[in-house]
C-alpha positions as a printed Julia matrix, in Angstrom:
130×3 Matrix{Float64}:
 124.42  72.03  115.06
 127.05  72.82  112.14
 127.5   70.99  108.66
 130.21  73.06  108.33
 133.11  71.07  108.61
 132.29  68.04  106.03
 133.77  69.49  103.49
 137.17  69.63  105.91
 136.36  65.99  107.63
 136.77  64.45  103.87
 139.23  66.42  103.07
 141.04  65.39  106.39
 140.04  61.84  105.47
 140.94  61.82  101.5
 144.42  63.03  102.96
 145.18  60.33  105.65
 144.62  57.61  103.6
 146.44  58.79  100.76
 149.18  59.75  102.54
 149.34  56.06  104.86
 152.1   54.17  103.24
 150.75  50.47  103.59
 148.0   52.39  101.02
 150.45  53.59   99.03
 149.63  52.63   94.84
 145.5   52.1    96.35
 143.41  54.65   94.55
 141.23  56.7    96.67
 138.38  57.78   95.27
 134.12  59.59   95.94
 132.94  57.79   93.04
 133.15  54.51   91.14
 135.93  54.86   88.69
 135.19  55.7    84.92
 135.06  52.18   82.95
 133.04  50.11   86.37
 134.8   48.75   89.42
 137.99  47.0    88.0
 140.67  46.62   90.27
 141.43  47.59   94.16
 140.52  51.04   95.03
 139.47  52.56   98.56
 135.66  54.94   98.21
 135.25  57.39  100.53
 131.21  57.08  100.37
 127.94  58.03  102.48
 127.99  60.66  105.61
 125.12  61.03  107.68
 125.81  63.96  110.0
 124.79  64.89  113.68
 124.32  67.86  115.96
 126.69  66.99  118.29
 127.17  70.97  120.15
 127.13  71.66  123.4
 127.22  75.03  126.25
 130.73  75.74  124.16
 130.21  75.42  121.06
 129.44  74.45  117.48
 129.92  70.43  116.83
 128.92  67.61  114.86
 129.22  63.71  114.82
 129.73  63.0   111.26
 129.76  58.9   110.67
 131.96  58.28  107.7
 131.65  54.72  105.65
 134.7   54.12  103.76
 134.72  51.24  101.53
 137.45  48.75   99.78
 136.25  47.35   96.68
 138.73  44.52   95.14
 138.11  41.94   92.13
 140.97  40.27   93.73
 140.33  36.66   94.64
 139.47  36.17   98.26
 139.21  38.7   101.02
 142.29  39.16  102.36
 143.79  41.43  100.08
 140.55  44.01  100.97
 140.43  42.93  104.95
 144.32  43.9   104.39
 143.13  47.32  102.64
 140.56  47.51  105.29
 142.92  47.13  108.04
 145.41  50.02  106.74
 142.15  52.65  106.45
 141.67  51.95  110.16
 145.45  52.86  110.96
 145.42  55.7   108.6
 142.49  57.61  110.35
 144.36  57.17  114.18
 145.4   60.79  114.39
 143.17  62.77  112.05
 143.3   66.26  111.51
 141.15  68.86  110.16
 142.64  72.13  108.22
 139.68  74.23  110.2
 138.03  73.3   113.09
 139.12  70.13  115.46
 138.88  66.9   115.39
 137.58  65.53  119.01
 137.91  61.86  118.62
 137.56  59.02  115.63
 136.25  56.43  116.69
 135.18  52.71  114.78
 132.25  51.64  114.58
 131.47  48.61  112.54
 132.65  46.96  109.0
 130.41  44.58  107.3
 132.91  41.97  104.39
 130.49  40.47  101.54
 131.23  39.13   98.09
 129.33  40.94   94.88
 126.21  38.72   94.08
 128.46  36.86   90.71
 131.11  36.52   93.11
 133.54  38.96   90.96
 133.96  41.56   93.47
 135.18  41.17   97.59
 133.7   44.46   99.6
 134.3   45.89  102.95
 132.44  48.91  103.65
 133.8   50.77  107.45
 131.86  52.98  109.54
 133.9   55.57  111.53
 132.44  58.28  113.86
 134.15  61.41  113.65
 133.4   63.83  116.67
 134.32  67.92  115.43
 134.26  71.14  117.19
 134.27  74.62  114.84
């Protein structure tokens, strides 16, 4: 197993999201911006990594969470941005190592308890080889 490509996976996800035309102007962060969750942004979140090595070499399966958070009324804006995130990750490429495949696993859309925020949590599987 290898965790050696974790930073490369995060960097590639960030580059794909920030470089996608449909996400122009939407901040992409890895922590809630200072001052709270006002506005609309994409947050690269938790990651779980499992061994995916085989006889040919080291590999790993990264389960990457991406959250779209928005204080816009209704879910339309957040869901549109979530769809753009899915498009952005197609053809993901690493600076080091190789992406074997990217798969969308699930999405959960929900409101915050006070109803002020809409959130769509996306989970992707990114299979890499070192």
